[in-house]
N, C-alpha and C positions, 0 to 999 in steps of 0.2 A: 576288736581293729576296724572292721567296718565304717563304724564312725569318722575314721581318717578320710571318707570320701567325701564329708560334709563340712568336719570341724576343723581342718589343718588349716593353721594360719602360718604365713610366710617369715621370715625373718626379715626386721625392716632396716632401714639405715641403707641401703646397697646406691652403688651408681645406678640413673635411670638405665641403664642397660640391662645391669644386673637383673635389677625387679623386673623389668620386662622379660628379661631368661627364664626367671624362675615364676612367674606366674603362666607363662606358654608349658614349662615342664608340668606343671599341677595341671592345667586344663587338660595335657595328656593323660597323666595318671588316671585322674578322675574319668577320660571318657573311657578310658581301658578297661578300667575297674580292677579288683585283685581277680587273677586268675586262678580257673576252677578247672576239673578234671575233664572240661570240654571244651577248655581253650586249646587251639592250635598251639604248638609248641610246648605242651604243661599236660598232658593228656598222662603222663606216667608218673608225675610229679605233684603230689597230695602235698600241698602248702598249710597244712590245718596248724602247725605250730607257730605260723605268722596268722593265718585268717583267723584263729578259735585265740587268740591271745591281746589281752590287752594291752597293749606297749605306752611308758611314757618316754617322754624324750631322757638323755642320758644325762645326768648329771655332770658337773663339772668334776672330775676327777680329785682325789684325794691321794698325791704324789707319796708311792711306797718306796719305791726304789728298788734294788736287785734286780734288774730287770735283763741282764747280760745273763742272769744264772734260770731264768726263764725262758730266754731264748734257746732253740734247740741248737742252733750253733754257735759257739761260742768264740767264733774268731773276730780276730781285730778287723772292723771298718767301720766305716762313718757309721752314725746310728741314729735314727729318727724314731723317738719312739709316740706313738699315737695311743693318748689313752682316754677310754671312753668316747673317740670322735675325735679328740682335740690335741692339737700338737703340742707336746710338752716343751718348753723352752732349754736350751744349754744349760746342763748344769743341773738340771732336773731329770736326768733320763734321757734327753737328747745328747749325741756327743758328734758335731759333724764341723766343728771349726779346723782350721787349716787346710780346706778345700782349695785341690790346684785354682790357679786363676783361669776364667772362663766357666766355671761351674756354678752354678746358682741353685741354693737348696734352701725355701722358706716355707712358713708357713702360710698357706694359703689364706685362711684369716687377716695375717699380716701385710702379705701381697694387698688384698683388696682393701684394707684399711691405706694403706700408704701409696699407693700406686695405681688403682684400680684399672684405669685406661691402658696399661702396659699387658693386661690381662686379655683386655675386648679381640683381641684377634683369634688366641688360641680361645676361647670362649663361644665365638662368631662360627667357630667348626663344627657343623651339624653332627647330628651321629642321628640314625635310625631307630627312634625309639617303639617303633611297633614291636608287639607283641614284648617288649621291655618294659612294665609299666613300673617294675623297683628303680629304673636305669632314670627314670621320669621322675621318680619321686626322691631319689638322691640328688637329681639335677635341682628340684626346685627346693628341699631341706637343709640340706648341705651346711654345714655350722662352720667347718675349717675341712684341712687335707693336705697336700703339700703341691706345692711347684718345684720341680726337677729339670734344671735347663743344661744344658751342655754346648759350649759354643762351637764354632767350627776347628775340626782338626782338632781337637781336645780330648785326650783320653781321661776318664776317671779313675784316678791312680791305686785306688782299691775298690772293695762294693761296699755298694750304700745298704745298710741296713733297715729297713722301715718294718717296725715292731707293733701292729696294732694288741692292745691288752684290753681287755674287757672285762667286766665280772666285778670290777670296785663298786661294789652295791648297797650302802649300807641298810636302803627300804626295804630291800628283797623281794620288790616290784620287777617285772619285766620291764626291761630298757632295753629303747632301739638309737642308734647311732647310724647319721648318713654322711657319708666321708668321701670329698671327689679328690682325685689324683692327676694331675696334669703333668706330662714327660715329654719334653720335647729336646729330641737331638739333631744338632743342624748339621752340614753338610762333614760329613768322614769324621764325626764324633762315634765314641764308643763308651761303653756303662758294662756295669753288670749291679743289677738290684735284686736285692732277697729282701721278699716281703713275708711275713710269719704273722699268722693270726692264732693268738692264745686265748682261748676263754680260762680264765682263773679263779673265776669265781661258783656257786651254787645254781643262782638264778638266771633266767634264760635271759639269754641279750643277744640281739639280733642286729650284726653288723652289714651296713646296707653299701657296697664299695661302686664306685663309678669312676673310671679309669679312662683318659685319653691319652693317648701316646701318637707323638709326629715324629719320623724318622727323615731326616733330608737325604739325599743323595750321597749315595754311599757309608751312611752310617749305620753300627751296629748296637743292638741292646740283646743282653741275655737276661732273662725276667724269671727269677725264679719263685715260685710262691709256694709255701709252707700251710696250710691250716691244721689248726689240731685245736677245735673249740670243747668245751664241756658238754656232756650229754644233753643239755638242754641247750645248745646252742646253736645260733638261726645266723648263718650268712649265705647272701647274696650278692651277686657281682657281676655287673657287667664292663666289658673290656674294650675299646674301638680305638685300632690300629692302622695306621695310613703308612706305607713305606714308600719314598719314593723310589727315585732308579739305583739299582744295583744293593738298596740299601737290605738290612738283614733283622727279622725280629725271629727271637728263641724264646719259646715259653718252656717251663716246665713247673707243671703243678702238679703238688702232693697233699692228696686229703687223709689225714688220720683221727677224725674226729668229729662229730656235729651231728645234732639229731635231725638237721636239715641243709643242706647244703647245695645250692644251686650257680653254676659259674657260666655267663655268656662271654663268648670270646669272637670279636668280630675282626678279623683280620683283612684289609685293601691293601690288594699291592697294585699300586696306582703306576709306577715308573718301570720301564723296562728291565729285566734284570733281577727284579727284588724277590726276595727269600724268603721262605717263614718257614720255621721249625715249630711243631707243637706235639710236647709230651705230656703223660699225666698218667699218674698212679693212685687208686682212690682202695683204701683198705678200710671195707664197710662191714659192719656187726649191728647184732642186737636188731632194733628198727630203724636203724639210721638210712638216711635217703640221700644219696649223693646223683647229682645231672651235671653231667660235664655237655653244652652245648657249643660247636663250634661254627662259623660261618666262614671262609676265607674267599675272598673275591679277584680272582685273575683279571683285572683293567688293563695291561699289557703286555708286551711279548716279553717272552721268554723267562715267565716266573716260574719258581719253584716252591712246592710245598712238600712236607714231610709230615705226614701227622700219625704218632702212635699213643692211645689211651689203651691202659691196662685196670681191672679192678679184679681184687680179692674178695668173695662176699661169704658172710657166716650169718648163722641165725635165720632171721626174717629179713634181713637188708635188702635195700634196693639199689640198685644201680640204671643209671640210665644215660646213654650217653648217643648225641645225634649230632652226625658232622659233616656238612657239606661244603664242597666244594664247587662252586659257582666262576667257567670260564665263560666270559664275555666275548661279544664278536670281536674279533681282532686280534685277541691275544693267543695268537699264533705260539706253537713253540714252548707250550707251556707243560711243564713236568711235575708232576701231581701225584699223590697215594696219599689213603688213611684206613688207618686198620684198629681195630677194636677187638682186644683179647678179653675174654673173661674166667676168671677161676671160681669155680662152684664149692665151697666146703662142706657148706649144708644144702638140703635138697629143698629148704623152706627159702632159700634164698631170691632173686627176682631180677632179671636182666632184662632191659629193652634195649637193643643195639640197633642204630640205624645211618650206617657211612654211607653218602651218595655222593655223587657228582649230576649237575644240570652243566652239559657242555655245548656253546653254541661257536665253535672253530672248531676247523678239520683237520687240524696239523698239531695235535699233540698226544701224549702220552701219560695217560690217569689210569691208574690201578685201586682198588678199592675191597677190602674183605672184613671178617668179623669172624669170631669164634666163642662159644659158650661150650666149656665143657669142666670136667670135675678132675679129679686128680688121675694120673695112669696108674692102672694097676700094675702094668707091667713095669714101669719104675719103681712104684712101691715094692713088687718083687724083686727086681733087681739088687734095690739096695737092702731089705731085708735076709736077702739071700746071701750078703757078706756083713753081715753081723750088724746091721744098724737096726737099732731100734723100731718100732711103730711109729711112736710118738715122733722120733730123730726123723725118719724117713719122709713124713709129711711136712714137718717144717723145713726141709732140706729143700723141697719141693717147690713149697711156697716163697720162701727164700729165693731161689730160682728165677722162678714166674716175675716175682718183684725188682730183681735187683738190676734188672738189663734195664731199666728204668734209670735206677741210682746210677748207674757205671755213665749214662749221657749225662749227667751234670758234669760241670766244668771245674768247679769249685773242689780241691780234694778233702778239706774237713768237713765239706758241707756234706760230701760221700760218704764220710765216715758216720757223722752223727745220722743221716738219715736210714742207714744202715744198721745203726743200735734202734733207731725208731722201727724201724719194719721188726726186729728181732722183738722187741717188746709188745707190739700188738699183732702178735699171732694168734690167729681166730682160735677161740675155746673150744672150738669142735676139734680141734686137733687130739686133743687127751682123751676125748672123749669115744672118739672114734679108733683111737689105740686101745 
């Protein structure tokens, strides 16, 4: 993987402004290099699955079909399939015809080919690449992705599902795909987007996502992210969200598998009265590593942040949570809290939790906290004294711990599917401990 620092070549044939942006991003990646355990923000996140693997660029997919059966939630919605980093056209997996007037969903590769200048403004919105070398890498090397745009006061009639399907790899060699998403909701627009990442092969596949979200005044986006990689799957993602006055961004992240998962979420509440709600649940086992980093910047008056992440850890798994809320000067009347709660099913599991605030305003309400613990012996005794078996009692406690996050999901079919996934991924140590 270290050869990337010297041997990378950029995709050719783009508009001059795009080629310049790619070159700048590549320079940023090379300047930062691959993070190590000595790199700030990465001290608890080993990336051996990336740094010690020789990846090749993912090949064009061989369309297999059956995508609906591979999606966790089989609800009927507009669907886009991104296989091995490339958007499949309608009729070959994707199905998003009949969109309401004012809604645009298009392959990023097509948009850049047909009318690149229409995206120049979106691409010109800068994002802080410092400390996020993989975001720089995605900005430099992406081949495809999605453009999602909802016009003023338009509501997307049903959820848009985006299925990232990886692992169709005849060579058996490790592959990587860099994908970029642009999501733009104009004033008063609203949408629900369900992203799901599925690793269906046995070879190592690295999906590297870069997402930019721009919310106009009063816009609302509910963003669900479900991640189910195979045991050798790697996913790194960086998301940059800017919310205008009274806009609301709602994120629900569920991590149910993958050798290495790193998610960076950076939200800027730029307009007065903007809100964000960030929720997450990770079920981590074996030697998996899941890392959720978030940064919320309150840049204007009267912003609200609600942030709760939970993790259940089994065997020698590791979970990292680092959540910072930065209240800028002048962001008076900020109302924010951030909490992280972790349940250890194994004594060998490892958690690093760091919820924090940086406050430079004096009229605010800010709270934070974190817990790391094992199952309550009192609760176990209570259940068993009423005839519940030891293993079932432990399952009930794990489910009760995780289901709080599932209940926050607004789509009922998705809640049902997530509940089933939670049952299916119960820690193996439950049976052993019983």
